[in-house]
LOPA-502395 format. One record per residue: x, y, z of N, C-alpha, C, O in turn; residue number from 1; chain. Coordinates in Angstrom, 2 decimals. Last residue first. Layout:
<rs>
R     neast    nnorth       nup    caeast   canorth      caup     ceast    cnorth       cup     oeast    onorth       oup    nr   kette
R         X         Y         Z         X         Y         Z         X         Y         Z         X         Y         Z   NUM       A
...
</rs>
This chain:
<rs>
R     neast    nnorth       nup    caeast   canorth      caup     ceast    cnorth       cup     oeast    onorth       oup    nr   kette
R    -18.92     10.25      0.08    -19.38      8.19      1.17    -18.59      7.72     -0.16    -18.39      6.52     -0.36   211       A
R    -17.47     12.68      0.90    -18.72     11.27      0.54    -18.36     10.63      0.99    -17.69     10.33      1.98   210       A
R    -15.19     14.44      1.61    -16.44     14.26      2.47    -17.24     13.78      1.69    -18.16     14.59      1.59   209       A
R    -13.01     15.41     -0.16    -14.30     15.73     -0.45    -15.61     15.42      0.59    -16.72     15.94      0.49   208       A
R    -11.73     13.32      0.41    -10.65     14.31      0.74    -12.66     15.54      0.50    -13.07     16.30      1.37   207       A
R    -13.49     10.68     -0.41    -12.72     10.73      1.12    -11.99     12.39      1.09    -11.63     12.60      2.25   206       A
R    -13.44     11.21     -2.80    -14.39     11.27     -2.39    -14.32     11.43     -0.67    -14.99     12.16      0.06   205       A
R    -10.81     10.78     -3.95    -11.33     12.35     -3.80    -12.91     12.24     -3.27    -13.58     13.27     -3.35   204       A
R    -10.51      7.89     -2.61     -9.68      9.23     -2.68    -10.35     10.00     -2.66    -10.82     10.31     -1.56   203       A
R    -12.45      7.11     -4.75    -12.55      6.50     -3.12    -11.98      7.76     -2.38    -12.67      8.53     -1.71   202       A
R    -11.45      7.62     -7.48    -13.14      8.12     -6.98    -12.86      7.96     -5.57    -13.11      9.03     -5.02   201       A
R     -8.61      5.60     -7.39     -8.89      7.48     -7.42    -10.26      8.05     -7.07    -10.23      9.03     -6.32   200       A
R    -10.33      3.45     -6.75     -9.38      3.46     -6.31     -8.65      5.60     -5.91     -8.41      6.34     -4.95   199       A
R    -11.90      1.62     -8.77    -12.34      3.25     -8.44    -11.57      3.67     -7.18    -12.27      4.34     -6.42   198       A
R    -10.57     -0.57     -9.19     -9.83      0.76    -10.37    -10.71      2.07     -9.97    -10.55      3.19    -10.45   197       A
R     -9.27     -3.13     -7.88    -10.44     -2.31     -7.65    -10.20     -1.18     -8.23     -9.33     -0.58     -7.59   196       A
R     -8.08     -6.13     -8.64     -7.92     -5.05     -8.95     -9.54     -3.77     -8.88    -10.50     -3.70     -9.64   195       A
R     -8.14     -8.11     -6.22     -7.44     -7.31     -6.10     -7.45     -5.78     -7.41     -6.95     -4.68     -7.16   194       A
R    -10.87     -9.54     -5.24    -10.63     -8.66     -6.86     -9.85     -8.14     -6.65    -10.26     -6.98     -6.70   193       A
R    -11.69    -10.99     -2.92    -10.68    -11.06     -3.88    -10.61    -10.75     -4.87    -10.25    -11.58     -5.70   192       A
R    -11.07     -8.84     -0.31    -11.30     -8.84     -0.82    -10.65     -9.91     -2.36     -9.52     -9.75     -2.82   191       A
R     -8.69     -9.71      2.38     -8.90     -8.76      1.58    -10.39     -9.01      0.40    -10.68    -10.13      0.82   190       A
R     -7.28    -11.69      4.39     -8.23    -10.49      5.12     -8.75     -8.81      3.88     -8.99     -7.63      4.15   189       A
R     -6.40    -13.25      2.44     -7.20    -13.94      4.09     -8.81    -12.84      4.01    -10.03    -12.88      3.83   188       A
R     -4.28    -12.60      1.12     -5.25    -12.72      1.01     -6.66    -12.61      1.67     -7.68    -11.99      1.37   187       A
R     -2.81    -11.67      3.67     -3.37    -10.35      3.12     -4.62    -11.16      2.27     -5.77    -10.76      2.44   186       A
R     -1.65    -14.50      3.28     -2.53    -13.94      4.79     -3.65    -12.86      4.58     -4.81    -12.89      4.98   185       A
R     -0.49    -14.59      0.57     -1.40    -14.98      1.24     -2.38    -14.97      2.44     -3.55    -15.34      2.51   184       A
R      1.94    -12.42      1.51      0.37    -12.01      0.39     -0.73    -13.14      0.82     -1.77    -12.75      1.35   183       A
R      3.09    -13.48      3.63      2.49    -12.47      3.76      1.46    -12.34      2.48      0.25    -12.16      2.65   182       A
R      3.64    -16.05      2.05      3.09    -16.03      3.56      2.19    -14.56      3.68      0.97    -14.49      3.80   181       A
R      5.46    -14.73      0.57      4.40    -15.38      0.14      3.17    -15.76      0.84      2.02    -15.80      0.40   180       A
R      7.79    -13.95      2.27      6.98    -12.74      1.55      5.39    -13.50      0.83      4.39    -12.81      0.64   179       A
R      8.76    -16.07      3.41      7.90    -15.03      3.91      6.60    -13.77      3.54      5.58    -13.20      3.94   178       A
R      9.72    -17.20      0.87      8.69    -18.04      1.69      7.93    -17.05      2.67      6.71    -17.12      2.79   177       A
R     11.95    -15.15      0.51     10.80    -15.75     -0.37      9.22    -16.33      0.16      8.07    -15.98     -0.10   176       A
R     12.80    -12.71      2.58     12.72    -14.03      2.40     11.72    -13.83      1.21     10.98    -12.88      0.94   175       A
R     13.30     -9.53      2.99     12.77    -10.71      4.28     11.74    -12.33      3.77     10.70    -12.84      4.19   174       A
R     15.41     -9.25      0.35     14.97     -8.64      1.91     14.61     -9.57      2.93     15.38    -10.24      3.61   173       A
R     14.54    -11.00     -1.40     15.70    -10.83     -1.04     16.02    -10.04      0.49     16.75    -10.36      1.43   172       A
R     11.63    -10.16     -1.87     12.09    -11.46     -1.19     13.36    -11.22     -0.96     13.41    -11.22      0.27   171       A
R     12.33     -7.38     -2.90     11.30     -7.53     -1.88     11.92     -9.07     -0.64     12.33     -9.13      0.52   170       A
R     12.60     -8.16     -5.66     14.02     -7.43     -4.60     13.20     -7.62     -3.05     13.86     -8.11     -2.14   169       A
R     10.49     -9.63     -6.43     11.74     -9.79     -6.44     13.08     -9.21     -5.01     13.84     -9.60     -4.12   168       A
R      9.21     -6.94     -6.78      8.31     -7.93     -5.57      9.90     -9.06     -5.99     10.49     -8.80     -4.94   167       A
R     10.68     -5.80     -8.17     10.48     -4.98     -7.34      9.73     -6.24     -6.19      9.84     -6.23     -4.97   166       A
R     10.59     -7.29    -10.37     12.08     -7.14    -10.36     11.55     -6.36     -9.42     12.20     -5.37     -9.77   165       A
R      7.88     -7.13    -11.13      8.16     -8.73    -10.72      9.84     -8.40    -10.41     10.46     -9.43    -10.16   164       A
R      7.07     -4.58    -11.38      6.74     -4.94    -10.26      6.74     -6.40    -10.52      5.73     -7.02    -10.21   163       A
R      8.96     -4.34    -14.34      8.97     -3.87    -12.83      8.77     -4.33    -11.96      9.72     -4.73    -11.29   162       A
R      7.12     -6.24    -15.94      8.39     -6.33    -15.58      8.95     -5.89    -13.87      9.21     -6.52    -12.84   161       A
R      4.87     -4.41    -15.62      4.70     -5.88    -15.24      5.52     -6.35    -15.05      5.46     -7.12    -14.10   160       A
R      5.56     -1.88    -16.49      5.85     -1.84    -15.87      5.50     -3.35    -15.32      6.07     -3.47    -14.24   159       A
R      6.41     -2.58    -19.17      7.12     -2.72    -18.84      7.08     -2.27    -17.37      8.16     -2.17    -16.79   158       A
R      3.16     -3.23    -20.30      4.32     -4.25    -20.51      5.68     -3.91    -19.59      6.21     -4.94    -19.17   157       A
R      2.35     -0.47    -19.78      1.98     -1.20    -18.80      2.81     -2.54    -19.15      3.21     -3.07    -18.11   156       A
R      4.08      0.81    -21.80      3.95      1.18    -20.61      4.00     -0.03    -19.31      4.83     -0.38    -18.47   155       A
R      2.90     -0.37    -24.75      4.23     -0.26    -24.41      4.30     -0.32    -22.27      4.52     -1.34    -21.61   154       A
R      0.32      0.90    -24.18      0.52     -0.41    -24.25      1.79     -1.38    -23.73      1.90     -2.36    -22.99   153       A
R      1.17      3.13    -24.44      0.42      3.14    -23.36      0.61      1.05    -23.04      0.90      0.33    -22.08   152       A
R      2.02      3.28    -27.02      2.99      3.69    -25.86      2.73      3.31    -24.84      3.63      3.05    -24.05   151       A
R     -0.06      2.60    -28.89      0.84      1.28    -28.37      2.24      1.74    -27.37      3.16      1.01    -27.02   150       A
R     -2.84      3.49    -26.64     -1.99      3.76    -28.01     -0.95      2.52    -27.46     -0.89      1.84    -26.43   149       A
R     -6.07      2.74    -25.81     -4.91      2.80    -25.82     -3.78      2.86    -26.69     -3.86      2.08    -27.64   148       A
R     -9.06      4.57    -26.83     -8.16      3.88    -27.17     -6.81      4.02    -26.26     -6.41      5.14    -25.94   147       A
R    -12.44      6.40    -26.37    -10.98      6.38    -25.68    -10.25      4.68    -26.07    -10.83      3.67    -25.65   146       A
R    -14.62      7.32    -28.56    -14.49      5.71    -27.86    -12.74      6.24    -27.47    -11.94      6.40    -28.39   145       A
R    -17.36      9.12    -28.74    -16.10      9.06    -29.07    -15.30      8.00    -28.02    -15.47      8.00    -26.80   144       A
R    -21.16      8.94    -30.61    -20.09      9.05    -29.27    -18.55      8.84    -29.57    -18.34      8.37    -30.69   143       A
R    -22.36      9.32    -32.73    -22.65      9.73    -31.82    -21.36     10.48    -30.91    -20.88     11.58    -30.65   142       A
R    -22.09      6.57    -33.60    -21.44      7.34    -34.31    -21.33      8.65    -33.56    -20.25      9.21    -33.68   141       A
R    -21.62      3.52    -32.26    -22.80      4.22    -32.53    -21.82      5.91    -32.60    -21.04      6.25    -31.72   140       A
R    -20.29      1.12    -33.28    -21.90      1.12    -32.31    -22.37      2.13    -32.45    -23.56      2.14    -32.79   139       A
R    -18.04      2.26    -33.26    -18.32      1.87    -34.28    -19.57      1.57    -33.94    -20.20      2.09    -34.87   138       A
R    -17.18      5.30    -32.31    -17.62      4.37    -31.66    -18.68      3.68    -32.63    -19.79      4.13    -32.87   137       A
R    -14.09      7.18    -33.95    -15.21      6.75    -33.38    -15.97      5.87    -32.99    -15.35      4.89    -33.42   136       A
R    -11.66      7.85    -31.16    -12.40      7.14    -32.18    -13.61      7.83    -32.30    -14.16      8.61    -31.53   135       A
R     -8.43      9.16    -29.54    -10.04      9.32    -29.29    -10.28      8.97    -31.01     -9.60      9.42    -31.93   134       A
R     -6.09      7.90    -27.83     -6.21      8.35    -28.30     -8.06      8.50    -29.05     -8.79      7.54    -28.79   133       A
R     -3.21      7.82    -25.42     -4.67      7.24    -25.61     -4.92      7.92    -27.31     -3.95      8.37    -27.92   132       A
R     -0.55      8.78    -25.26     -0.80      7.28    -24.63     -2.62      6.89    -24.65     -3.15      5.94    -24.07   131       A
R      0.02     11.34    -25.74      0.30      9.73    -26.44     -0.06      8.71    -26.04      0.19      7.66    -26.62   130       A
R     -0.23     13.71    -24.23      1.33     12.73    -24.14      1.78     11.45    -24.93      2.82     10.79    -24.99   129       A
R     -2.18     14.04    -25.01     -1.65     14.72    -25.30     -0.05     14.42    -24.61      0.99     15.08    -24.69   128       A
R     -4.18     12.21    -23.89     -3.67     11.98    -25.67     -2.36     13.51    -26.07     -1.88     13.80    -27.17   127       A
R     -3.85     12.85    -21.09     -3.28     11.66    -21.78     -2.87     11.47    -23.46     -1.93     10.95    -24.06   126       A
R     -5.96     15.03    -20.97     -4.10     15.02    -20.64     -3.00     14.05    -21.19     -1.85     14.23    -21.57   125       A
R     -7.59     13.74    -21.68     -7.19     15.07    -22.67     -5.63     15.01    -22.34     -4.60     14.96    -23.01   124       A
R     -8.20     11.92    -19.63     -8.15     11.59    -21.37     -7.14     12.84    -22.03     -6.15     12.71    -22.75   123       A
R     -8.39     14.18    -17.49     -7.38     13.31    -17.50     -7.22     12.38    -18.97     -6.08     12.17    -19.37   122       A
R    -10.61     15.24    -18.44     -9.57     15.91    -18.34     -8.43     14.93    -18.33     -7.58     14.97    -19.22   121       A
R    -12.82     13.05    -18.65    -12.61     13.99    -19.40    -11.14     15.03    -19.33    -10.76     15.51    -20.40   120       A
R    -12.98     12.62    -15.98    -12.35     11.55    -17.01    -12.11     12.34    -18.08    -10.95     12.28    -18.48   119       A
R    -13.66     15.33    -14.96    -12.88     14.54    -14.78    -12.45     13.55    -15.54    -11.26     13.66    -15.84   118       A
R    -16.27     14.60    -16.20    -15.63     16.07    -16.57    -14.12     15.80    -16.13    -13.29     16.07    -17.00   117       A
R    -17.92     12.62    -15.34    -17.67     12.38    -16.59    -16.28     13.84    -16.92    -15.53     13.80    -17.89   116       A
R    -15.92     11.82    -12.11    -16.63     12.68    -12.86    -16.74     12.20    -14.32    -15.86     11.44    -14.72   115       A
R    -14.91      9.03    -10.90    -15.08      9.75    -10.46    -15.94     10.26    -11.71    -16.61      9.44    -12.34   114       A
R    -14.77      5.53    -10.91    -15.43      6.10     -9.27    -15.16      7.98    -10.11    -15.48      8.51     -9.05   113       A
R    -13.74      4.31    -12.78    -12.97      5.19    -11.82    -13.62      5.86    -10.97    -13.11      6.75    -10.29   112       A
R    -15.90      3.22    -14.08    -14.93      2.73    -14.02    -14.20      3.20    -12.67    -14.13      2.49    -11.66   111       A
R    -17.33      6.16    -14.33    -17.95      5.20    -13.87    -16.67      3.80    -13.34    -16.68      3.49    -12.15   110       A
R    -15.06      7.03    -16.44    -15.43      7.99    -15.06    -16.18      6.89    -14.03    -15.65      6.73    -12.93   109       A
R    -15.39      5.72    -18.47    -13.65      5.46    -17.26    -14.59      6.14    -16.14    -14.73      5.63    -15.03   108       A
R    -18.13      6.15    -19.30    -17.42      4.61    -18.99    -16.37      4.78    -17.92    -16.36      4.24    -16.81   107       A
R    -17.63      9.13    -20.02    -18.94      8.28    -19.26    -17.86      7.31    -18.52    -17.08      7.52    -17.59   106       A
R    -15.80      8.61    -21.66    -15.25      9.31    -21.34    -15.79      8.80    -20.30    -15.12      8.13    -19.52   105       A
R    -15.99      5.08    -23.53    -16.23      6.22    -23.03    -15.82      6.88    -22.23    -15.16      6.16    -21.49   104       A
R    -13.74      2.65    -23.68    -14.10      3.38    -23.03    -14.71      4.39    -23.69    -14.02      4.79    -24.63   103       A
R    -11.34     -0.33    -25.19    -11.36      0.93    -25.44    -12.74      1.26    -24.19    -12.99      0.22    -23.58   102       A
R     -9.68     -2.72    -25.04    -11.50     -2.70    -26.11    -11.75     -0.99    -26.29    -12.24     -0.48    -27.29   101       A
R     -7.99     -3.15    -23.33     -7.78     -3.42    -24.70     -8.84     -3.11    -25.50     -8.77     -3.29    -26.71   100       A
R     -8.46     -0.70    -20.59     -8.30     -1.75    -21.02     -8.50     -1.87    -22.76     -9.02     -0.97    -23.42    99       A
R     -9.71      1.48    -19.31     -9.57      2.52    -20.48    -10.06     -0.16    -21.54    -10.91     -0.69    -22.26    98       A
R     -8.77      0.71    -16.70     -9.58      0.77    -17.02    -10.58      1.17    -18.31    -11.81      1.18    -18.33    97       A
R     -6.09      0.64    -16.90     -6.59     -0.96    -16.75     -8.03      0.19    -16.87     -7.83      0.37    -18.07    96       A
R     -5.46      3.36    -17.60     -4.90      2.29    -18.41     -5.93      1.17    -18.14     -6.61      0.76    -19.08    95       A
R     -6.08      4.56    -14.89     -6.94      4.90    -16.38     -6.38      3.80    -17.43     -7.28      3.40    -18.17    94       A
R     -4.56      2.88    -13.35     -5.35      2.81    -13.14     -6.71      3.05    -14.13     -7.75      2.41    -14.27    93       A
R     -2.14      4.51    -14.39     -2.14      2.89    -14.32     -3.33      3.17    -14.26     -3.62      3.88    -15.23    92       A
R     -2.62      6.88    -13.95     -2.47      6.55    -14.73     -2.81      5.09    -14.50     -3.99      4.74    -14.47    91       A
R     -1.70      7.47    -10.92     -3.55      7.06    -11.33     -3.53      6.99    -12.89     -4.69      7.04    -13.29    90       A
R      0.73      8.20    -11.44      0.15      6.74    -10.34     -0.63      6.62    -10.52     -0.93      5.43    -10.42    89       A
R      2.09      9.02    -13.95      1.54      9.47    -12.55      1.36      8.09    -11.94      2.02      7.08    -12.16    88       A
R      3.98     10.16    -16.68      3.25      9.19    -16.17      3.14      9.38    -15.11      4.10     10.05    -14.71    87       A
R      6.42     10.50    -18.01      5.38     12.04    -18.21      3.63     11.22    -17.21      2.51     11.73    -17.19    86       A
R      8.32      9.37    -18.69      8.35     10.31    -17.73      7.20     10.91    -17.10      7.06     11.58    -16.08    85       A
R      9.29      6.65    -19.57      8.08      7.11    -19.38      7.47      8.21    -18.29      6.59      8.08    -17.44    84       A
R     11.87      5.73    -20.66     11.49      6.74    -21.51      9.50      7.02    -21.53      8.72      7.32    -22.43    83       A
R     12.92      4.60    -17.95     13.02      4.02    -19.67     11.98      4.40    -20.87     11.47      3.67    -21.72    82       A
R     13.22      6.39    -16.55     14.65      5.87    -16.84     14.12      4.92    -18.01     14.87      4.53    -18.90    81       A
R     10.34      5.87    -15.33     10.47      7.31    -16.48     12.61      7.25    -16.86     13.12      8.21    -17.44    80       A
R      9.94      3.48    -14.18      9.10      3.97    -15.47     10.03      5.21    -16.43     10.26      5.35    -17.63    79       A
R     11.37      4.57    -12.25     12.06      3.40    -13.25     11.49      3.35    -14.09     12.12      3.18    -15.13    78       A
R      9.75      5.49    -10.53     11.10      5.68    -11.03     11.89      5.29    -12.37     12.75      5.74    -13.13    77       A
R      7.62      3.95    -10.95      7.80      5.07    -11.84      8.91      5.79    -11.43      9.07      6.86    -12.02    76       A
R      8.32      1.86     -9.04      8.35      1.28    -10.05      8.10      2.94    -11.07      8.63      2.81    -12.18    75       A
R      8.92      3.50     -6.53      9.97      3.10     -7.25      9.80      1.95     -8.86     10.71      1.45     -9.52    74       A
R      6.19      4.16     -5.70      7.69      5.17     -6.48      8.61      5.18     -7.15      9.14      5.98     -7.93    73       A
R      5.14      1.66     -5.40      4.62      2.77     -7.15      5.71      4.09     -7.15      6.01      4.81     -8.11    72       A
R      6.37      0.87     -3.30      6.42     -0.13     -4.52      6.05      1.36     -5.94      6.63      1.73     -6.97    71       A
R      5.69      3.02     -1.36      7.49      2.55     -2.03      7.15      2.20     -3.44      7.44      2.84     -4.46    70       A
R      3.29      3.02     -1.57      3.60      4.23     -1.80      4.93      4.03     -2.50      5.33      4.49     -3.57    69       A
R      2.55      0.19     -0.71      2.16      0.45     -1.49      2.97      1.60     -2.37      3.30      1.39     -3.53    68       A
R      3.99      1.04      2.38      4.52      0.05      1.37      3.80     -0.12     -0.43      4.55     -0.52     -1.31    67       A
R      2.30      2.55      3.04      3.92      3.34      3.20      3.90      2.22      1.96      3.80      2.54      0.78    66       A
R     -0.31      1.18      3.33     -0.57      2.58      2.71      1.34      2.58      2.28      1.59      2.63      1.08    65       A
R      0.80     -0.65      5.61      0.01     -0.83      4.21      0.06     -0.46      3.12      0.31     -1.10      2.10    64       A
R      1.41      0.84      7.37      2.53      0.41      6.86      1.71     -0.04      6.21      1.97      0.92      5.49    63       A
R     -1.40      2.43      7.95     -0.19      3.71      7.63      0.84      2.92      6.96      1.44      3.52      6.06    62       A
R     -2.93      0.17      8.66     -2.96      0.76      7.30     -1.85      1.52      7.19     -1.19      1.28      6.18    61       A
R     -1.14     -0.53     10.76     -1.31     -1.91     10.07     -2.04     -0.91      8.48     -1.70     -1.27      7.36    60       A
R     -1.14      2.02     13.01      0.09      1.60     12.39     -0.41      0.79     11.19     -0.12      1.46     10.20    59       A
R     -3.42      1.46     14.73     -3.56      2.64     13.55     -2.14      2.27     12.50     -2.26      2.30     11.28    58       A
R     -3.10     -0.33     16.57     -4.06     -0.36     15.55     -3.92      0.29     14.16     -4.16     -0.10     13.02    57       A
R     -0.05      0.20     17.67     -1.26      0.72     18.06     -1.57      0.42     16.61     -0.84      0.69     15.65    56       A
R      1.38     -3.14     19.37      1.68     -2.09     18.66      0.28     -1.73     17.91     -0.49     -2.61     17.54    55       A
R      1.56     -3.98     23.03      1.38     -4.10     21.14      0.97     -3.16     20.91      0.37     -2.35     21.62    54       A
R      3.69     -3.42     25.58      2.62     -2.81     24.79      2.81     -3.15     23.20      3.70     -2.82     22.42    53       A
R      4.92     -6.19     26.63      5.07     -4.94     26.31      4.06     -4.61     25.69      3.41     -5.51     25.15    52       A
R      4.01     -8.32     28.14      3.76     -7.55     29.01      4.66     -6.07     27.75      4.91     -4.99     28.30    51       A
R      3.28    -10.50     26.19      1.64     -9.98     27.21      2.88     -8.31     27.92      2.27     -7.26     28.09    50       A
R      4.93    -10.75     24.45      4.26     -9.55     24.44      3.33     -9.60     25.19      2.40     -8.81     25.01    49       A
R      7.09    -12.19     26.13      7.31    -10.94     26.34      5.79    -10.20     25.43      5.54     -9.05     25.78    48       A
R      4.88    -14.23     27.76      5.95    -14.00     26.76      5.69    -12.64     26.81      4.72    -12.01     27.22    47       A
R      6.21    -15.01     31.74      5.51    -14.89     31.21      6.06    -14.10     29.29      7.16    -13.56     29.19    46       A
R      7.27    -18.01     33.45      7.50    -17.22     32.52      6.37    -16.52     30.88      6.00    -16.99     29.80    45       A
R      7.62    -19.52     36.58      6.39    -19.05     35.41      7.81    -18.22     34.37      8.98    -18.00     34.69    44       A
R      9.90    -19.52     37.96      9.77    -20.59     37.24      9.04    -20.39     36.14      9.35    -20.77     35.01    43       A
R     10.91    -16.41     39.78     10.13    -17.67     39.82     10.70    -18.11     38.03     11.43    -17.50     37.24    42       A
R     14.17    -16.82     41.64     13.98    -16.04     40.34     12.24    -17.22     40.23     12.25    -18.42     40.48    41       A
R     16.29    -16.32     43.98     15.11    -16.80     43.12     14.61    -16.74     42.59     13.76    -16.17     43.28    40       A
R     17.15    -13.89     45.62     17.92    -14.75     44.90     17.44    -15.78     43.67     18.08    -15.97     42.64    39       A
R     15.02    -13.37     47.26     16.28    -14.29     47.80     17.27    -15.08     46.60     17.84    -16.17     46.56    38       A
R     13.12    -12.90     45.01     13.17    -12.79     46.35     14.35    -14.04     46.81     14.36    -15.26     46.65    37       A
R     12.05    -10.85     41.84     13.10    -11.91     42.31     13.35    -12.13     43.85     14.09    -11.19     44.15    36       A
R      8.56    -11.13     41.69      9.45    -10.96     42.03     10.76    -11.71     42.22     10.80    -12.87     42.63    35       A
R      6.77    -12.25     38.54      6.85    -12.14     39.75      8.42    -11.65     40.20      9.36    -11.71     39.41    34       A
R      8.50    -13.46     35.37      7.16    -13.29     36.04      7.48    -13.04     37.34      8.57    -13.53     37.63    33       A
R     10.74    -12.45     32.98     10.34    -12.85     34.31      9.26    -12.79     35.11      9.17    -11.69     35.64    32       A
R      9.71    -11.96     29.77      9.83    -11.93     30.69     10.01    -12.42     31.77      9.15    -13.30     31.82    31       A
R     11.26    -13.85     26.45     10.30    -14.04     27.42     10.94    -12.69     28.04     11.96    -12.15     27.60    30       A
R     12.87    -12.68     24.06     10.80    -13.46     23.89     10.37    -13.63     25.37      9.17    -13.56     25.60    29       A
R     15.56    -13.93     25.07     14.60    -12.98     24.17     13.60    -13.34     24.15     13.38    -14.54     24.24    28       A
R     15.83    -13.19     28.82     15.91    -13.88     27.58     15.56    -13.82     26.41     14.48    -13.28     26.66    27       A
R     17.36    -10.19     29.89     16.02    -10.70     30.04     16.38    -11.73     28.89     17.14    -11.33     28.00    26       A
R     19.78     -9.26     30.29     19.28     -9.58     31.64     18.33    -10.60     31.46     18.18    -11.57     32.20    25       A
R     20.76     -8.02     28.07     20.65     -9.27     28.04     20.60     -9.83     29.27     21.27    -10.84     29.49    24       A
R     20.37     -4.75     28.81     20.59     -5.80     27.36     21.13     -6.71     28.47     21.75     -6.37     29.48    23       A
R     17.83     -3.88     31.17     19.60     -4.43     30.99     19.43     -5.18     30.01     18.64     -6.12     30.01    22       A
R     14.68     -2.32     31.29     15.61     -3.79     31.26     17.03     -3.61     30.76     17.12     -3.03     29.68    21       A
R     15.04      0.30     30.90     14.46     -0.33     32.33     14.83     -1.80     32.41     15.20     -2.36     33.44    20       A
R     16.08      1.82     28.44     17.08      1.26     29.55     16.34      0.71     31.06     16.95      0.70     32.13    19       A
R     13.14      3.59     27.89     15.06      3.38     27.95     15.20      2.97     29.00     14.82      3.32     30.12    18       A
R     10.07      2.62     29.70     11.00      3.62     29.59     12.35      2.91     28.88     12.64      1.77     29.24    17       A
R      7.88      2.32     26.82      8.21      1.37     27.75      9.62      1.77     28.17     10.51      1.48     27.37    16       A
R      4.30      2.56     26.18      5.80      3.62     26.16      6.67      2.75     27.46      6.30      2.57     28.62    15       A
R      1.31      3.02     26.56      2.90      2.16     25.44      3.57      2.59     24.89      3.72      2.96     23.72    14       A
R      1.09      5.09     28.58      0.38      4.28     27.66      1.04      3.74     26.65      1.25      4.53     25.73    13       A
R      4.02      6.72     30.04      2.94      6.84     29.32      2.17      5.35     29.03      2.86      4.39     29.36    12       A
R      4.72      6.26     33.92      4.83      5.72     32.36      3.75      5.38     31.16      2.97      4.43     31.08    11       A
R      5.42      8.06     35.81      4.37      7.75     35.13      4.77      7.45     33.99      5.14      8.24     33.12    10       A
R      7.64      8.10     39.26      7.32      8.80     37.62      6.49      7.92     36.98      6.61      6.78     37.43     9       A
R      7.99      8.73     41.33      6.68      7.94     40.91      6.27      8.31     39.74      5.20      8.67     39.25     8       A
R      9.44      7.73     44.37      9.70      8.04     42.90      8.77      7.34     42.62      8.44      6.21     42.98     7       A
R      9.39      7.70     46.86      9.63      8.86     46.74      9.44      9.02     45.41      9.27     10.17     44.99     6       A
R     11.29      4.08     47.04      9.92      5.19     47.49     10.38      7.17     47.35     11.43      7.71     47.69     5       A
R     11.80      2.57     44.39     11.92      3.53     45.21     10.76      4.28     45.79      9.77      4.83     45.33     4       A
R     10.11      1.58     42.01     10.61      0.91     42.51     11.37      1.51     43.95     11.51      0.58     44.74     3       A
R      6.21      2.63     41.61      7.68      3.04     41.90      9.16      1.67     42.55      8.92      0.98     43.54     2       A
R      3.60      2.82     39.24      4.34      2.14     40.29      5.71      2.77     40.73      6.23      3.52     39.90     1       A
</rs>
């Protein structure tokens, strides 16, 4: 539609032309409904949400993923400053999957949702960095058990403190009450188990075209 004869510029779906509404001409949160006639404006008010295009659905998962990445990147930057420069995002999942009592390469692969071979390579890399060690399984001498070293436990303890600091920094930006509300709302729309250790395997299967 056009306000002048001979002008019919189309507006793409989901977009509002810049400058279409002069600053200060519309009360915050509302847009007058109906045409202006003889200086009189219709008393009916339509919320701005009904007029402006809603946020596209794809932005929600992207924002959630971006928030995750921001926190994880900041975590690892701080871990590097505190003496753990070789750790990578996947290693946190690996440490949690190994746990306090250890596991085998096959068990680690199952928990992470990756192959035994991929788990073995990850163990090799972490062993070289000093975060895990292999030892005999008391229940079966034919098997090797992977256990966390003191260096891995130190990284986990530091990570917990850093995450608390990062959460506090978000609370300073958006407010503690709002942050608690966001967390509460996310619990309503996500499974109760927050520790999904198979995230690395899920990403790998997605890239490989698996299910």
